[in-house]
C-alpha positions in Angstrom: 5.2 2.0 47.0 2.0 2.1 49.2 -1.0 3.5 47.4 -2.1 6.9 48.6 -5.0 9.2 48.0 -2.7 12.2 47.7 -1.4 13.2 44.2 2.3 13.6 43.6 3.9 16.9 44.2 4.2 19.5 41.5 4.5 23.2 40.6 2.1 25.7 42.1 2.6 28.6 39.7 0.0 30.9 38.1 -1.8 29.3 35.2 -0.9 32.1 32.8 2.9 31.8 33.5 2.7 28.0 33.3 1.0 28.1 29.9 3.5 30.6 28.6 6.3 28.2 29.5 4.4 25.3 28.1 3.8 27.1 24.8 7.2 28.8 24.2 9.5 26.4 26.1 7.9 22.9 25.7 11.1 20.9 26.4 12.3 23.0 29.3 8.8 22.8 30.7 8.8 19.1 31.3 12.6 18.8 32.0 12.5 21.5 34.7 9.5 20.0 36.5 10.9 16.4 36.3 14.2 17.7 37.7 12.5 19.4 40.6 9.7 16.9 41.4 10.8 13.6 40.0 9.4 11.0 37.6 5.8 11.8 38.4 4.4 15.3 39.1 1.1 17.1 39.2 0.1 20.3 37.5 -2.4 21.6 39.9 -5.7 22.9 38.4 -8.9 24.5 39.7 -11.3 22.2 41.6 -10.3 18.6 40.9 -9.0 19.0 37.3 -5.4 18.2 38.1 -2.9 17.0 35.5 -0.5 14.2 36.4 2.5 13.4 34.3 3.9 9.8 34.2 7.1 8.5 32.4 8.1 5.3 34.2 7.7 2.2 32.0 5.8 0.5 34.8 3.3 3.4 35.1 2.9 3.6 31.3 2.2 -0.1 31.1 -0.6 0.4 33.7 -2.1 3.2 31.7 -1.9 1.6 28.3 -3.2 -1.8 29.5 -6.0 -0.5 31.8 -9.6 -1.1 30.9 -10.4 1.7 28.5 -13.7 2.3 30.4 -11.6 3.9 33.2 -10.7 6.8 30.8 -12.2 9.3 28.4 -9.4 10.1 25.9 -11.6 11.8 23.3 -12.7 14.3 26.0 -9.1 15.3 26.5 -8.8 16.2 22.8 -11.9 18.3 22.4 -9.8 21.4 21.8 -9.0 20.0 18.3 -12.7 19.7 17.2 -12.6 23.0 15.3 -9.9 21.5 13.0 -10.7 17.8 12.8 -14.5 17.8 13.1 -16.8 16.0 15.6 -16.4 12.5 13.9 -12.6 12.3 14.2 -11.2 9.1 15.8 -9.1 11.4 18.0 -12.2 12.8 19.7 -14.1 9.5 20.2 -14.4 7.1 23.1 -16.0 3.8 23.8 -17.8 1.8 21.1 -17.7 4.6 18.6 -13.9 4.8 18.9 -13.5 1.0 18.6 -15.7 0.9 15.5 -13.9 3.7 13.7 -10.5 2.2 14.6 -11.5 -1.1 13.1 -12.6 0.6 9.9 -9.5 2.8 9.6 -6.7 0.3 10.5 -6.5 -2.2 7.6 -5.3 0.2 4.8 -2.3 1.2 6.9 -0.9 -2.4 7.2 0.5 -5.3 5.2 0.6 -5.4 1.4 -1.8 -2.5 1.0 0.6 -0.1 2.7 3.7 -1.5 1.0 2.1 -0.8 -2.4 2.5 2.9 -1.7 6.3 2.7 -1.7 6.9 3.6 -5.4 4.6 6.6 -5.1 6.4 7.9 -2.1 9.8 7.5 -3.9 8.6 9.3 -7.0 7.3 12.3 -4.9 10.6 12.5 -3.0 12.5 12.5 -6.3 10.2 15.1 -7.8 10.6 17.6 -4.9 14.4 17.1 -4.5 15.0 17.4 -8.3 13.9 21.0 -8.0 16.7 21.9 -5.5 19.4 24.1 -6.8 22.5 22.3 -5.7 24.9 24.5 -3.6 22.2 27.1 -2.9 20.4 27.3 0.5 16.7 26.4 0.6 14.1 26.1 3.3 14.2 22.4 4.3 10.8 22.6 6.1 9.0 23.7 2.9 10.5 20.8 1.0 9.7 18.1 3.5 6.2 19.5 4.0 5.6 19.4 0.3 6.8 15.7 0.2 4.6 14.7 3.1 1.5 16.6 1.7 1.9 15.2 -1.8 2.3 11.7 -0.3 -1.0 12.1 1.6 -2.9 13.5 -1.4 -1.6 10.6 -3.6 -1.8 7.8 -1.1 -4.8 8.8 0.9 -6.9 10.8 -1.6 -5.8 9.1 -4.7 -4.9 12.5 -6.3 -1.8 12.8 -8.4 -2.8 15.5 -10.9 -5.6 17.9 -11.8 -7.2 21.1 -10.6 -8.6 19.6 -7.4 -5.1 18.4 -6.4 -3.6 21.8 -6.8 -6.5 23.6 -5.1 -6.4 21.2 -2.1 -2.6 21.4 -1.9 -2.6 25.2 -1.8 -5.5 25.5 0.7 -4.1 22.7 2.9 -0.6 24.3 2.9 -2.1 27.5 4.1 -4.3 25.9 6.8 -1.7 23.5 8.0 0.9 26.3 8.2 -1.5 28.4 10.2 -2.3 25.4 12.5 1.4 25.3 13.4 1.9 29.0 13.8 2.6 30.8 17.2 -0.9 32.3 17.0 -2.5 28.8 16.8 -0.2 27.5 19.5 -1.6 30.2 21.8 -5.2 30.0 20.6 -5.4 26.4 21.5 -5.1 27.4 25.2 -6.8 30.8 25.1 -10.3 30.4 23.7 -10.9 34.2 23.3 -8.5 34.1 20.4 -10.8 31.7 18.6 -13.2 34.5 17.6 -14.3 35.3 14.1 -13.9 39.0 13.5 -14.3 38.6 9.7 -12.2 37.5 6.8 -9.4 39.9 7.7 -8.9 38.4 11.2 -6.6 35.4 11.8 -9.4 33.1 13.0 -11.9 34.4 10.4 -9.4 33.6 7.6 -8.8 30.2 9.0 -12.5 29.4 9.2 -13.0 30.4 5.6 -10.1 28.4 4.4 -11.4 25.3 6.3 -14.8 25.7 4.7 -13.3 25.7 1.2 -11.2 22.6 2.1 -14.4 20.9 3.4 -16.2 21.5 0.1 -13.3 20.0 -1.9 -12.9 17.0 0.3 -16.7 16.3 0.3 -16.7 16.6 -3.5 -13.8 14.1 -3.8 -15.7 11.7 -1.5 -18.9 11.9 -3.5 -17.1 11.6 -6.8 -15.2 8.5 -5.6 -18.4 6.9 -4.3 -19.8 7.0 -7.9 -16.7 5.8 -9.7 -16.9 2.5 -11.6 -13.2 1.6 -10.9 -13.4 -0.9 -8.1 -9.7 -1.6 -8.1 -8.4 1.6 -6.7 -6.0 1.2 -3.8 -5.9 4.7 -2.3 -7.0 4.8 1.3 -10.1 6.9 0.6 -11.4 4.2 -1.8 -10.6 1.5 0.7 -12.4 3.3 3.5 -15.5 3.9 1.3 -15.8 0.2 0.8 -15.0 -0.7 4.4 -17.9 -2.1 6.5 -18.2 -2.5 10.3 -19.5 -5.7 12.0 -23.1 -4.6 11.3 -22.4 -4.1 7.6 -22.5 -0.3 7.9 -20.1 2.0 6.0 -18.9 5.5 7.0 -20.9 8.5 6.1 -19.5 11.4 4.0 -19.1 13.5 7.1 -17.3 10.7 9.0 -15.0 10.2 6.0 -14.3 14.0 5.8 -13.4 14.2 9.5 -11.1 11.1 9.3 -9.4 12.4 6.2 -8.8 15.7 7.9 -7.4 13.9 10.9 -5.0 12.0 8.7 -3.8 15.2 7.0 -3.2 17.0 10.3 -1.7 14.0 12.0 0.5 12.9 9.1 1.7 16.1 7.5 3.5 18.2 10.0 4.7 15.2 12.0 6.3 13.3 9.1 7.9 16.5 7.8 9.4 17.4 11.2 10.8 13.8 11.6 12.5 13.9 8.2 14.1 17.3 9.0 15.4 16.1 12.3 16.8 13.0 10.7 18.6 15.0 8.0 19.9 17.3 10.7 21.4 14.5 12.9 22.9 12.7 9.8 24.6 16.0 8.9 25.8 16.7 12.4 27.4 13.3 12.9 29.8 12.2 10.1 30.2 8.7 11.6 26.4 8.2 11.4 26.3 9.5 7.8 29.2 7.3 6.7 27.7 4.1 8.2 24.3 4.9 6.7 25.7 5.6 3.2 27.6 2.3 3.3 24.3 0.6 3.9 22.5 2.5 1.2 25.3 1.6 -1.3 24.3 -2.0 -1.0 20.9 -1.3 -2.6 21.8 -0.7 -6.3 20.4 1.9 -8.6 16.6 1.3 -8.2 16.0 -0.7 -5.0 12.6 -2.1 -4.1 11.0 0.1 -1.5 10.3 -2.9 0.7 14.0 -3.7 0.7 14.7 -0.2 1.8 12.3 -0.5 4.7 14.1 -3.5 6.1 17.6 -1.9 6.2 18.7 -2.2 9.9 20.8 0.9 10.3 18.4 3.2 8.4 15.6 1.8 10.6 17.8 2.5 13.7 18.5 6.1 12.5 14.7 6.7 12.2 14.0 5.2 15.6 16.7 7.3 17.3 15.3 10.4 15.5 11.9 9.8 17.0 13.4 9.0 20.4 15.6 12.0 21.0 13.0 14.6 20.0 9.6 12.9 19.6 7.3 15.0 17.5 4.5 14.6 20.0 5.9 15.1 23.4 3.0 13.3 25.1 0.6 10.5 24.3 -3.1 11.4 24.3 -4.4 12.6 27.6 -6.6 10.3 29.5 -9.4 11.8 31.8 -10.1 9.5 34.7 -13.8 8.4 34.8 -13.6 6.2 37.8 -10.8 6.1 40.5 -7.8 4.1 39.4 -4.4 3.4 40.8 -1.4 4.3 38.7 2.2 4.2 39.9 1.1 3.8 43.5 -1.2 6.8 43.4 -5.0 6.6 43.6 -6.2 9.0 41.0 -9.7 10.4 41.6 -12.3 10.9 38.8 -11.5 14.1 36.8 -7.8 13.7 37.0 -6.0 14.1 33.6 -3.3 11.6 33.0 -0.4 12.6 30.7 1.9 9.8 29.5 5.1 11.8 28.8 6.8 10.4 25.7 9.7 12.9 25.9 10.5 12.1 29.5 10.2 8.3 28.9 12.7 8.6 26.0 15.2 10.4 28.2 15.4 8.1 31.2 19.1 7.5 31.9 18.5 3.9 33.1 16.8 3.0 29.8 18.8 5.2 27.4 22.3 5.8 28.7 23.5 9.3 27.6 20.0 10.2 26.5 21.0 13.5 25.0 23.3 11.9 22.5 22.1 10.7 19.1 23.1 7.0 19.0 21.3 4.8 16.5 23.3 1.8 17.7 21.2 1.6 20.9 18.4 0.2 18.7 20.7 -2.4 17.2 21.9 -3.6 20.6 18.6 -4.2 22.3 14.9 -4.2 21.9 12.8 -1.6 23.8 9.4 -2.4 25.1 6.4 -0.4 24.0 6.4 1.3 27.5 10.0 2.5 27.0 9.8 3.6 23.4 6.5 5.1 22.3 6.9 7.8 19.7 3.3 7.1 18.4 1.7 6.8 21.8 0.3 3.6 23.3 -2.6 1.4 24.2 -5.9 1.7 22.3 -4.9 5.3 21.3 -1.7 4.4 19.5 -1.4 6.1 16.1 -3.0 3.9 13.4 -0.6 5.4 10.9 2.5 4.4 12.8 3.7 1.7 10.3 3.0 4.0 7.3 4.9 7.0 8.9 8.0 4.9 9.5 7.8 3.3 6.0 7.5 6.8 4.4 10.3 8.2 6.5 12.7 5.4 5.4 11.8 5.6 1.7 12.2 9.4 1.6 15.5 9.4 3.4 17.0 6.7 1.3 15.8 8.4 -1.9 17.3 11.8 -0.9 20.5 10.6 0.6 21.4 8.3 -2.3 21.6 11.4 -4.5 22.4 14.3 -2.2 24.4 15.3 0.8 22.1 17.7 2.7 23.9 20.1 5.1 22.8 22.7 7.6 23.7 26.3 6.8 25.8 27.7 9.6 26.4 24.4 11.4 24.9 25.7 14.7 23.1 23.5 17.2 19.3 23.4 16.5 16.9 23.4 19.4 13.3 22.3 19.2 10.5 24.8 19.1 6.7 24.4 19.4 4.6 24.1 16.2 1.0 23.7 17.3 0.9 20.5 19.4 4.2 19.2 18.2 7.9 20.1 18.6 10.0 20.8 15.5 13.0 22.5 14.1 12.7 26.3 13.6 10.6 27.3 10.7 13.3 29.2 8.8 16.0 26.5 8.9 18.1 26.5 5.8 20.0 23.6 4.3 22.2 23.1 1.2 22.1 20.0 -1.1 25.2 18.9 -3.0 25.6 15.8 -5.2 26.3 12.7 -3.1 29.7 11.3 -3.8 29.9 7.5 -4.2 30.9 6.2 -0.9 34.5 4.8 -0.5 34.4 1.8 1.7 36.5 2.7 4.7 36.2 1.4 8.2 34.7 4.1 10.5 34.5 3.5 14.2 31.1 4.3 15.5 
């Protein structure tokens, strides 16, 4: 394709109508535009602030491997500053971003990460033990509790005490508000982000956030003065981390990064777990094959053995393919003109790598609307074809931990319970903040899991 100065075609509709569709019909939004305009399309903005969507593997490779100096990614996420803070990795660019990423990455990999497996399993058992078998319950509330308790234990090192309960209750309120329809709308209409006092939605949010800040900062200061140097929670590891100049993170930097981990790791993991349970329930052949694999583990398997199960891994991968929790990777704002996919993009253009559209390309994933874990056993997909955690230097640093947690929780629950959807109706994704998820009121029923009888099931 010959490079051209003109941007690809795209919808020319009033901004208000476009935003309404983006907020309330997130999947249809990209599917309709891709169907009309093709793989690459432009959302026309005022002046030169146009948004260009890409989903072809070749274009995504160009974006993710380009010199990071071409882009400002943190600038594209400034709308999240009110929640994450000014020191969040998500909002940084250049040397600051590279420094923070180097400090934050080690605790999420290798033996340090695998040491968290037993804690995750205990939490999944604790929450699922409170289910009343045969009675409907809100599956989102349960999965959110598991993911939040896992973060508070693994990241903050909190497993009991008053501060744990205070933080858990406050964070539950803030994170639920952050995923509400009001917040989904307020992210794009700044006039809604006005403090009219404690009785107003935004005013209540600000006051909750202030209380959370105080508790997190108190936890950081207390941990700094602890004599126990062998703690393995992520907060303790980050306090002791040093950059190439021997400098550590300040209390404020730690606070903002901890809040980023909470926001990025709570709702996303909970939603992924719910989708997995939904698909496993919908497709008996998937459930049977997965249970046969789990039956090989014995009564108390090592979490690291669970993490290596091929079919369980494939189920998790397909869950994150068909409805990726984040529909797009981080936006990149072009700083200096760059050619992507045959188009010369001028400075100011916003690049959107579309995870959802990349995961539904027929030539990469035949029958993309069907849930087929086997596709991940039959071939390897490149990081430009399968990218549920984004790509390039902005790929989620918690990727390995999120996948690990997902597998431990699913294996723990499914070894003991069959979890079934109430009503057996098809579930469609809805927007929750910046993510897509199952509807908030979704009900499921847990019944004791019968020991699997080894029968051959064609899949």
